[in-house]
py3Dmol code that shows the C-alpha trace and the ligand (Angstrom):
import py3Dmol

protein = """\
ATOM      1  CA  UNK A   1     -31.409   3.843  67.283  1.00  0.00           C
ATOM      2  CA  UNK A   2     -28.947   6.615  66.409  1.00  0.00           C
ATOM      3  CA  UNK A   3     -30.324  10.118  66.966  1.00  0.00           C
ATOM      4  CA  UNK A   4     -27.098  12.132  66.721  1.00  0.00           C
ATOM      5  CA  UNK A   5     -24.037  12.584  68.921  1.00  0.00           C
ATOM      6  CA  UNK A   6     -24.340  15.085  71.760  1.00  0.00           C
ATOM      7  CA  UNK A   7     -21.094  16.856  70.882  1.00  0.00           C
ATOM      8  CA  UNK A   8     -21.356  19.862  68.559  1.00  0.00           C
ATOM      9  CA  UNK A   9     -19.466  20.270  65.334  1.00  0.00           C
ATOM     10  CA  UNK A  10     -16.306  22.394  65.418  1.00  0.00           C
ATOM     11  CA  UNK A  11     -17.066  26.027  64.659  1.00  0.00           C
ATOM     12  CA  UNK A  12     -15.096  28.990  63.339  1.00  0.00           C
ATOM     13  CA  UNK A  13     -15.923  32.717  63.426  1.00  0.00           C
ATOM     14  CA  UNK A  14     -15.661  34.696  60.210  1.00  0.00           C
ATOM     15  CA  UNK A  15     -15.782  38.477  60.016  1.00  0.00           C
ATOM     16  CA  UNK A  16     -16.630  39.287  56.420  1.00  0.00           C
ATOM     17  CA  UNK A  17     -14.044  41.569  54.827  1.00  0.00           C
ATOM     18  CA  UNK A  18     -16.406  44.034  53.127  1.00  0.00           C
ATOM     19  CA  UNK A  19     -19.561  44.226  55.283  1.00  0.00           C
ATOM     20  CA  UNK A  20     -17.746  43.325  58.538  1.00  0.00           C
ATOM     21  CA  UNK A  21     -20.473  41.018  59.806  1.00  0.00           C
ATOM     22  CA  UNK A  22     -19.801  38.193  62.240  1.00  0.00           C
ATOM     23  CA  UNK A  23     -20.793  34.683  61.225  1.00  0.00           C
ATOM     24  CA  UNK A  24     -20.039  31.413  62.977  1.00  0.00           C
ATOM     25  CA  UNK A  25     -19.682  28.527  60.585  1.00  0.00           C
ATOM     26  CA  UNK A  26     -19.462  24.840  61.419  1.00  0.00           C
ATOM     27  CA  UNK A  27     -17.652  21.965  59.758  1.00  0.00           C
ATOM     28  CA  UNK A  28     -19.226  20.119  56.857  1.00  0.00           C
ATOM     29  CA  UNK A  29     -20.314  16.660  57.938  1.00  0.00           C
ATOM     30  CA  UNK A  30     -19.816  13.469  55.977  1.00  0.00           C
ATOM     31  CA  UNK A  31     -23.351  13.456  54.580  1.00  0.00           C
ATOM     32  CA  UNK A  32     -22.980  16.997  53.244  1.00  0.00           C
ATOM     33  CA  UNK A  33     -19.608  16.124  51.804  1.00  0.00           C
ATOM     34  CA  UNK A  34     -21.161  13.114  50.052  1.00  0.00           C
ATOM     35  CA  UNK A  35     -23.869  15.344  48.594  1.00  0.00           C
ATOM     36  CA  UNK A  36     -21.271  17.800  47.316  1.00  0.00           C
ATOM     37  CA  UNK A  37     -19.267  15.059  45.739  1.00  0.00           C
ATOM     38  CA  UNK A  38     -22.345  13.542  44.136  1.00  0.00           C
ATOM     39  CA  UNK A  39     -23.596  16.705  42.492  1.00  0.00           C
ATOM     40  CA  UNK A  40     -22.894  17.313  38.857  1.00  0.00           C
ATOM     41  CA  UNK A  41     -23.126  20.991  38.305  1.00  0.00           C
ATOM     42  CA  UNK A  42     -23.552  23.259  35.326  1.00  0.00           C
ATOM     43  CA  UNK A  43     -21.576  26.511  35.605  1.00  0.00           C
ATOM     44  CA  UNK A  44     -24.739  28.556  36.395  1.00  0.00           C
ATOM     45  CA  UNK A  45     -25.617  26.146  39.224  1.00  0.00           C
ATOM     46  CA  UNK A  46     -22.227  26.169  40.933  1.00  0.00           C
ATOM     47  CA  UNK A  47     -22.635  29.437  42.761  1.00  0.00           C
ATOM     48  CA  UNK A  48     -26.225  28.656  43.780  1.00  0.00           C
ATOM     49  CA  UNK A  49     -25.008  25.388  45.266  1.00  0.00           C
ATOM     50  CA  UNK A  50     -22.084  27.070  46.939  1.00  0.00           C
ATOM     51  CA  UNK A  51     -24.288  29.716  48.589  1.00  0.00           C
ATOM     52  CA  UNK A  52     -26.712  27.121  49.872  1.00  0.00           C
ATOM     53  CA  UNK A  53     -23.872  25.033  51.223  1.00  0.00           C
ATOM     54  CA  UNK A  54     -22.440  28.005  53.165  1.00  0.00           C
ATOM     55  CA  UNK A  55     -25.847  29.064  54.433  1.00  0.00           C
ATOM     56  CA  UNK A  56     -26.646  25.623  55.793  1.00  0.00           C
ATOM     57  CA  UNK A  57     -23.396  25.527  57.764  1.00  0.00           C
ATOM     58  CA  UNK A  58     -23.983  28.895  59.487  1.00  0.00           C
ATOM     59  CA  UNK A  59     -24.463  28.545  63.228  1.00  0.00           C
ATOM     60  CA  UNK A  60     -24.655  32.216  64.319  1.00  0.00           C
ATOM     61  CA  UNK A  61     -25.464  34.977  61.895  1.00  0.00           C
ATOM     62  CA  UNK A  62     -26.273  38.719  62.074  1.00  0.00           C
ATOM     63  CA  UNK A  63     -29.884  39.578  62.949  1.00  0.00           C
ATOM     64  CA  UNK A  64     -30.744  40.927  59.473  1.00  0.00           C
ATOM     65  CA  UNK A  65     -29.807  37.593  57.942  1.00  0.00           C
ATOM     66  CA  UNK A  66     -33.079  35.682  58.358  1.00  0.00           C
ATOM     67  CA  UNK A  67     -33.217  33.373  55.358  1.00  0.00           C
ATOM     68  CA  UNK A  68     -31.445  32.546  52.129  1.00  0.00           C
ATOM     69  CA  UNK A  69     -32.693  35.740  50.445  1.00  0.00           C
ATOM     70  CA  UNK A  70     -31.576  38.177  53.178  1.00  0.00           C
ATOM     71  CA  UNK A  71     -28.298  36.265  53.411  1.00  0.00           C
ATOM     72  CA  UNK A  72     -27.628  36.866  49.717  1.00  0.00           C
ATOM     73  CA  UNK A  73     -28.713  40.501  49.909  1.00  0.00           C
ATOM     74  CA  UNK A  74     -26.325  41.296  52.771  1.00  0.00           C
ATOM     75  CA  UNK A  75     -23.236  39.383  51.674  1.00  0.00           C
ATOM     76  CA  UNK A  76     -20.948  40.475  48.840  1.00  0.00           C
ATOM     77  CA  UNK A  77     -18.967  38.261  46.480  1.00  0.00           C
ATOM     78  CA  UNK A  78     -15.784  39.147  48.381  1.00  0.00           C
ATOM     79  CA  UNK A  79     -17.474  38.356  51.699  1.00  0.00           C
ATOM     80  CA  UNK A  80     -18.296  34.925  50.326  1.00  0.00           C
ATOM     81  CA  UNK A  81     -14.583  34.251  49.810  1.00  0.00           C
ATOM     82  CA  UNK A  82     -14.160  34.850  53.540  1.00  0.00           C
ATOM     83  CA  UNK A  83     -17.011  32.527  54.473  1.00  0.00           C
ATOM     84  CA  UNK A  84     -15.794  29.824  52.104  1.00  0.00           C
ATOM     85  CA  UNK A  85     -12.369  30.109  53.674  1.00  0.00           C
ATOM     86  CA  UNK A  86     -13.922  29.632  57.097  1.00  0.00           C
ATOM     87  CA  UNK A  87     -15.926  26.650  55.914  1.00  0.00           C
ATOM     88  CA  UNK A  88     -12.925  25.017  54.332  1.00  0.00           C
ATOM     89  CA  UNK A  89     -10.612  25.811  57.211  1.00  0.00           C
ATOM     90  CA  UNK A  90     -12.934  24.363  59.893  1.00  0.00           C
ATOM     91  CA  UNK A  91     -13.793  21.318  57.757  1.00  0.00           C
ATOM     92  CA  UNK A  92     -10.299  20.344  56.582  1.00  0.00           C
ATOM     93  CA  UNK A  93      -7.569  22.652  57.938  1.00  0.00           C
ATOM     94  CA  UNK A  94      -5.296  22.273  54.928  1.00  0.00           C
ATOM     95  CA  UNK A  95      -5.380  22.541  51.162  1.00  0.00           C
ATOM     96  CA  UNK A  96      -4.447  19.070  50.051  1.00  0.00           C
ATOM     97  CA  UNK A  97      -3.158  18.269  46.582  1.00  0.00           C
ATOM     98  CA  UNK A  98      -3.761  21.771  45.284  1.00  0.00           C
ATOM     99  CA  UNK A  99      -2.806  21.812  41.587  1.00  0.00           C
ATOM    100  CA  UNK A 100      -0.525  24.515  40.285  1.00  0.00           C
ATOM    101  CA  UNK A 101       0.589  25.173  36.761  1.00  0.00           C
ATOM    102  CA  UNK A 102       4.165  26.453  36.829  1.00  0.00           C
ATOM    103  CA  UNK A 103       4.325  29.854  35.134  1.00  0.00           C
ATOM    104  CA  UNK A 104       7.869  29.132  33.961  1.00  0.00           C
ATOM    105  CA  UNK A 105       7.896  25.564  32.569  1.00  0.00           C
ATOM    106  CA  UNK A 106       4.049  25.243  32.258  1.00  0.00           C
ATOM    107  CA  UNK A 107       4.071  21.783  33.896  1.00  0.00           C
ATOM    108  CA  UNK A 108       1.567  20.839  36.598  1.00  0.00           C
ATOM    109  CA  UNK A 109       2.484  19.897  40.156  1.00  0.00           C
ATOM    110  CA  UNK A 110       0.524  19.786  43.375  1.00  0.00           C
ATOM    111  CA  UNK A 111       1.188  21.035  46.912  1.00  0.00           C
ATOM    112  CA  UNK A 112      -0.340  20.601  50.356  1.00  0.00           C
ATOM    113  CA  UNK A 113      -0.379  23.565  52.707  1.00  0.00           C
ATOM    114  CA  UNK A 114      -1.981  24.554  56.031  1.00  0.00           C
ATOM    115  CA  UNK A 115      -4.902  26.821  55.112  1.00  0.00           C
ATOM    116  CA  UNK A 116      -4.253  29.399  57.855  1.00  0.00           C
ATOM    117  CA  UNK A 117      -0.684  29.950  56.528  1.00  0.00           C
ATOM    118  CA  UNK A 118      -2.199  31.410  53.340  1.00  0.00           C
ATOM    119  CA  UNK A 119      -4.709  33.741  54.981  1.00  0.00           C
ATOM    120  CA  UNK A 120      -4.626  37.567  54.634  1.00  0.00           C
ATOM    121  CA  UNK A 121      -7.454  40.015  55.129  1.00  0.00           C
ATOM    122  CA  UNK A 122      -7.816  43.659  54.140  1.00  0.00           C
ATOM    123  CA  UNK A 123     -11.140  44.847  55.635  1.00  0.00           C
ATOM    124  CA  UNK A 124     -13.210  47.786  54.309  1.00  0.00           C
ATOM    125  CA  UNK A 125     -13.316  50.359  57.116  1.00  0.00           C
ATOM    126  CA  UNK A 126     -15.157  53.183  55.430  1.00  0.00           C
ATOM    127  CA  UNK A 127     -18.877  52.859  56.135  1.00  0.00           C
ATOM    128  CA  UNK A 128     -21.415  50.737  54.280  1.00  0.00           C
ATOM    129  CA  UNK A 129     -19.888  49.318  51.141  1.00  0.00           C
ATOM    130  CA  UNK A 130     -23.345  48.174  49.887  1.00  0.00           C
ATOM    131  CA  UNK A 131     -24.422  51.845  49.522  1.00  0.00           C
ATOM    132  CA  UNK A 132     -21.232  52.983  47.824  1.00  0.00           C
ATOM    133  CA  UNK A 133     -21.334  53.929  44.157  1.00  0.00           C
ATOM    134  CA  UNK A 134     -18.553  55.436  42.083  1.00  0.00           C
ATOM    135  CA  UNK A 135     -19.032  57.247  38.776  1.00  0.00           C
ATOM    136  CA  UNK A 136     -16.173  56.991  36.328  1.00  0.00           C
ATOM    137  CA  UNK A 137     -15.787  58.932  33.106  1.00  0.00           C
ATOM    138  CA  UNK A 138     -14.357  56.608  30.464  1.00  0.00           C
ATOM    139  CA  UNK A 139     -11.007  57.698  28.977  1.00  0.00           C
ATOM    140  CA  UNK A 140     -11.682  56.690  25.353  1.00  0.00           C
ATOM    141  CA  UNK A 141     -15.484  56.818  25.048  1.00  0.00           C
ATOM    142  CA  UNK A 142     -15.530  60.263  26.623  1.00  0.00           C
ATOM    143  CA  UNK A 143     -19.258  60.899  26.382  1.00  0.00           C
ATOM    144  CA  UNK A 144     -19.974  57.822  28.520  1.00  0.00           C
ATOM    145  CA  UNK A 145     -19.716  57.387  32.274  1.00  0.00           C
ATOM    146  CA  UNK A 146     -20.043  54.152  34.144  1.00  0.00           C
ATOM    147  CA  UNK A 147     -21.362  53.783  37.694  1.00  0.00           C
ATOM    148  CA  UNK A 148     -19.734  50.871  39.594  1.00  0.00           C
ATOM    149  CA  UNK A 149     -20.670  49.147  42.843  1.00  0.00           C
ATOM    150  CA  UNK A 150     -19.881  46.065  44.872  1.00  0.00           C
ATOM    151  CA  UNK A 151     -22.210  43.251  43.826  1.00  0.00           C
ATOM    152  CA  UNK A 152     -23.892  40.990  46.424  1.00  0.00           C
ATOM    153  CA  UNK A 153     -24.696  37.306  46.147  1.00  0.00           C
ATOM    154  CA  UNK A 154     -28.249  38.326  45.359  1.00  0.00           C
ATOM    155  CA  UNK A 155     -27.159  40.432  42.354  1.00  0.00           C
ATOM    156  CA  UNK A 156     -25.180  37.456  41.085  1.00  0.00           C
ATOM    157  CA  UNK A 157     -27.941  34.963  41.587  1.00  0.00           C
ATOM    158  CA  UNK A 158     -30.602  37.169  39.928  1.00  0.00           C
ATOM    159  CA  UNK A 159     -28.391  37.868  36.905  1.00  0.00           C
ATOM    160  CA  UNK A 160     -27.473  34.207  36.467  1.00  0.00           C
ATOM    161  CA  UNK A 161     -31.111  33.130  36.787  1.00  0.00           C
ATOM    162  CA  UNK A 162     -32.244  35.661  34.233  1.00  0.00           C
ATOM    163  CA  UNK A 163     -29.417  35.534  31.684  1.00  0.00           C
ATOM    164  CA  UNK A 164     -27.571  32.270  32.476  1.00  0.00           C
ATOM    165  CA  UNK A 165     -29.386  30.281  29.822  1.00  0.00           C
ATOM    166  CA  UNK A 166     -29.279  33.008  27.182  1.00  0.00           C
ATOM    167  CA  UNK A 167     -27.554  32.330  23.970  1.00  0.00           C
ATOM    168  CA  UNK A 168     -24.393  34.398  23.750  1.00  0.00           C
ATOM    169  CA  UNK A 169     -24.024  35.388  27.393  1.00  0.00           C
ATOM    170  CA  UNK A 170     -21.325  33.357  29.115  1.00  0.00           C
ATOM    171  CA  UNK A 171     -21.263  32.939  32.895  1.00  0.00           C
ATOM    172  CA  UNK A 172     -17.946  34.845  32.790  1.00  0.00           C
ATOM    173  CA  UNK A 173     -19.367  37.941  31.143  1.00  0.00           C
ATOM    174  CA  UNK A 174     -22.444  37.918  33.376  1.00  0.00           C
ATOM    175  CA  UNK A 175     -20.342  37.768  36.544  1.00  0.00           C
ATOM    176  CA  UNK A 176     -17.658  40.129  35.218  1.00  0.00           C
ATOM    177  CA  UNK A 177     -20.189  42.907  34.570  1.00  0.00           C
ATOM    178  CA  UNK A 178     -21.972  42.656  37.922  1.00  0.00           C
ATOM    179  CA  UNK A 179     -19.788  45.495  39.217  1.00  0.00           C
ATOM    180  CA  UNK A 180     -21.483  47.822  36.677  1.00  0.00           C
ATOM    181  CA  UNK A 181     -24.569  49.483  38.042  1.00  0.00           C
ATOM    182  CA  UNK A 182     -25.327  51.561  34.920  1.00  0.00           C
ATOM    183  CA  UNK A 183     -23.950  53.308  31.863  1.00  0.00           C
ATOM    184  CA  UNK A 184     -24.750  56.996  31.303  1.00  0.00           C
ATOM    185  CA  UNK A 185     -24.335  58.523  27.869  1.00  0.00           C
ATOM    186  CA  UNK A 186     -24.316  62.280  27.319  1.00  0.00           C
ATOM    187  CA  UNK A 187     -26.270  63.091  24.220  1.00  0.00           C
ATOM    188  CA  UNK A 188     -25.937  66.580  22.756  1.00  0.00           C
ATOM    189  CA  UNK A 189     -29.616  67.272  22.085  1.00  0.00           C
ATOM    190  CA  UNK A 190     -30.735  66.034  25.518  1.00  0.00           C
ATOM    191  CA  UNK A 191     -30.454  67.815  28.889  1.00  0.00           C
ATOM    192  CA  UNK A 192     -30.362  64.470  30.759  1.00  0.00           C
ATOM    193  CA  UNK A 193     -28.013  61.605  29.895  1.00  0.00           C
ATOM    194  CA  UNK A 194     -29.420  58.339  28.531  1.00  0.00           C
ATOM    195  CA  UNK A 195     -29.140  55.704  31.261  1.00  0.00           C
ATOM    196  CA  UNK A 196     -28.678  51.977  30.621  1.00  0.00           C
ATOM    197  CA  UNK A 197     -29.312  49.950  33.784  1.00  0.00           C
ATOM    198  CA  UNK A 198     -30.935  46.740  32.509  1.00  0.00           C
ATOM    199  CA  UNK A 199     -28.498  43.779  32.863  1.00  0.00           C
ATOM    200  CA  UNK A 200     -28.573  42.707  29.219  1.00  0.00           C
ATOM    201  CA  UNK A 201     -28.190  46.337  28.083  1.00  0.00           C
ATOM    202  CA  UNK A 202     -25.230  46.655  30.441  1.00  0.00           C
ATOM    203  CA  UNK A 203     -23.580  43.537  28.994  1.00  0.00           C
ATOM    204  CA  UNK A 204     -24.139  44.662  25.396  1.00  0.00           C
ATOM    205  CA  UNK A 205     -22.845  48.174  26.181  1.00  0.00           C
ATOM    206  CA  UNK A 206     -19.815  46.694  27.970  1.00  0.00           C
ATOM    207  CA  UNK A 207     -18.977  44.486  25.036  1.00  0.00           C
ATOM    208  CA  UNK A 208     -19.019  47.470  22.700  1.00  0.00           C
ATOM    209  CA  UNK A 209     -16.357  49.330  24.716  1.00  0.00           C
ATOM    210  CA  UNK A 210     -12.765  49.829  23.512  1.00  0.00           C
ATOM    211  CA  UNK A 211     -10.378  47.564  25.504  1.00  0.00           C
ATOM    212  CA  UNK A 212      -8.785  50.498  27.303  1.00  0.00           C
ATOM    213  CA  UNK A 213     -12.112  51.596  28.803  1.00  0.00           C
ATOM    214  CA  UNK A 214     -12.629  48.118  30.212  1.00  0.00           C
ATOM    215  CA  UNK A 215      -9.241  48.271  31.845  1.00  0.00           C
ATOM    216  CA  UNK A 216     -10.066  51.608  33.506  1.00  0.00           C
ATOM    217  CA  UNK A 217     -13.288  50.176  34.917  1.00  0.00           C
ATOM    218  CA  UNK A 218     -11.516  47.225  36.511  1.00  0.00           C
ATOM    219  CA  UNK A 219      -8.635  49.286  37.853  1.00  0.00           C
ATOM    220  CA  UNK A 220     -11.059  51.613  39.604  1.00  0.00           C
ATOM    221  CA  UNK A 221     -13.125  48.714  40.882  1.00  0.00           C
ATOM    222  CA  UNK A 222     -10.069  47.109  42.518  1.00  0.00           C
ATOM    223  CA  UNK A 223      -9.026  50.419  44.051  1.00  0.00           C
ATOM    224  CA  UNK A 224     -12.481  51.301  45.420  1.00  0.00           C
ATOM    225  CA  UNK A 225     -13.919  47.863  46.265  1.00  0.00           C
ATOM    226  CA  UNK A 226     -11.984  44.773  45.175  1.00  0.00           C
ATOM    227  CA  UNK A 227      -8.867  45.218  47.262  1.00  0.00           C
ATOM    228  CA  UNK A 228     -10.968  44.863  50.410  1.00  0.00           C
ATOM    229  CA  UNK A 229     -11.039  41.111  50.570  1.00  0.00           C
ATOM    230  CA  UNK A 230      -9.484  37.982  51.925  1.00  0.00           C
ATOM    231  CA  UNK A 231      -6.514  36.662  50.028  1.00  0.00           C
ATOM    232  CA  UNK A 232      -5.156  33.160  50.184  1.00  0.00           C
ATOM    233  CA  UNK A 233      -1.565  33.331  49.025  1.00  0.00           C
ATOM    234  CA  UNK A 234       1.291  30.892  49.239  1.00  0.00           C
ATOM    235  CA  UNK A 235       4.819  30.732  48.057  1.00  0.00           C
ATOM    236  CA  UNK A 236       5.428  27.613  46.081  1.00  0.00           C
ATOM    237  CA  UNK A 237       8.377  25.895  44.316  1.00  0.00           C
ATOM    238  CA  UNK A 238       7.951  23.989  41.068  1.00  0.00           C
ATOM    239  CA  UNK A 239       8.943  20.343  41.500  1.00  0.00           C
ATOM    240  CA  UNK A 240      10.088  20.192  37.842  1.00  0.00           C
ATOM    241  CA  UNK A 241      12.200  23.342  37.379  1.00  0.00           C
ATOM    242  CA  UNK A 242      12.487  24.885  40.867  1.00  0.00           C
ATOM    243  CA  UNK A 243      10.749  28.131  39.851  1.00  0.00           C
ATOM    244  CA  UNK A 244       9.519  30.051  42.895  1.00  0.00           C
ATOM    245  CA  UNK A 245       6.221  31.895  42.669  1.00  0.00           C
ATOM    246  CA  UNK A 246       3.411  33.308  44.756  1.00  0.00           C
ATOM    247  CA  UNK A 247       0.149  31.527  44.077  1.00  0.00           C
ATOM    248  CA  UNK A 248      -3.314  32.858  44.964  1.00  0.00           C
ATOM    249  CA  UNK A 249      -5.870  30.241  45.794  1.00  0.00           C
ATOM    250  CA  UNK A 250      -9.340  30.868  44.322  1.00  0.00           C
ATOM    251  CA  UNK A 251     -11.769  29.053  46.603  1.00  0.00           C
ATOM    252  CA  UNK A 252     -14.909  29.730  44.566  1.00  0.00           C
ATOM    253  CA  UNK A 253     -13.225  28.209  41.545  1.00  0.00           C
ATOM    254  CA  UNK A 254     -11.757  25.256  43.424  1.00  0.00           C
ATOM    255  CA  UNK A 255     -14.071  24.510  46.356  1.00  0.00           C
ATOM    256  CA  UNK A 256     -15.930  21.489  44.962  1.00  0.00           C
ATOM    257  CA  UNK A 257     -12.855  19.977  43.372  1.00  0.00           C
ATOM    258  CA  UNK A 258     -10.974  20.398  46.651  1.00  0.00           C
ATOM    259  CA  UNK A 259     -13.767  18.803  48.638  1.00  0.00           C
ATOM    260  CA  UNK A 260     -13.724  15.974  46.136  1.00  0.00           C
ATOM    261  CA  UNK A 261      -9.984  15.288  46.607  1.00  0.00           C
ATOM    262  CA  UNK A 262      -9.837  15.928  50.365  1.00  0.00           C
TER     263      UNK A 262
END
"""
ligand_1 = """\
1
ZN
Zn 8.394 24.723 36.551
"""
view = py3Dmol.view(width=600, height=400)
view.addModel(protein, "pdb")
view.setStyle({"model": 0}, {"cartoon": {"style": "trace"}})
view.addModel(ligand_1, "xyz")
view.setStyle({"model": 1}, {"stick": {}})
view.zoomTo()
view.show()
């Protein structure tokens, strides 16, 4: 009777780009791959599935990561990109048949590339990013400030659970606004500003902003938080028109599809 091979799965160490924690992650096995391929997922379920999949493949993790909840509380969305890269790299080694839409002729073509050739990391070196908050005064809506932060997997999962099924809130807007911790509005007759920190208030307030204010929020986010990440970039040449461009691979977006075609 088969009780498992003695040899261990291949492992890979990932240092997360934002919280700089060390994780060791092992290869997916065929059974897990089958499960991934067999799962039909709604958009709100994709990230939940992804997080579980990563968590189950962790071999060594930091002491404070004890279970799924503490894992999600201590890992940011950008850290997850690093872990997903590790999982994909140790499981497959290359991105096979990755589909690209040419920005010049708009036709599709696919490429295969060694995963490690695309890898770049810009780690956050400035203390604990999970405690960092930045207050920005909006350029157009001058009486309003927004406090931004780096969301964790837990923030994402809570928001999707609570608002994912709500009429009118798309997964995109829920995830997009996770970087907003609160809005603060100065009101003339009050000594203290009015604070909006409930997630659905935040989304409604965000949607009411002039476009230029939104742009300011995202520019500051990238500068203060978002640029500390892993980036998977490759140079590619269109097989139809020869156009050369640099393509960034989004693993969260493509992970399941890539497992499916591997
Ligand atoms: Zn082209």
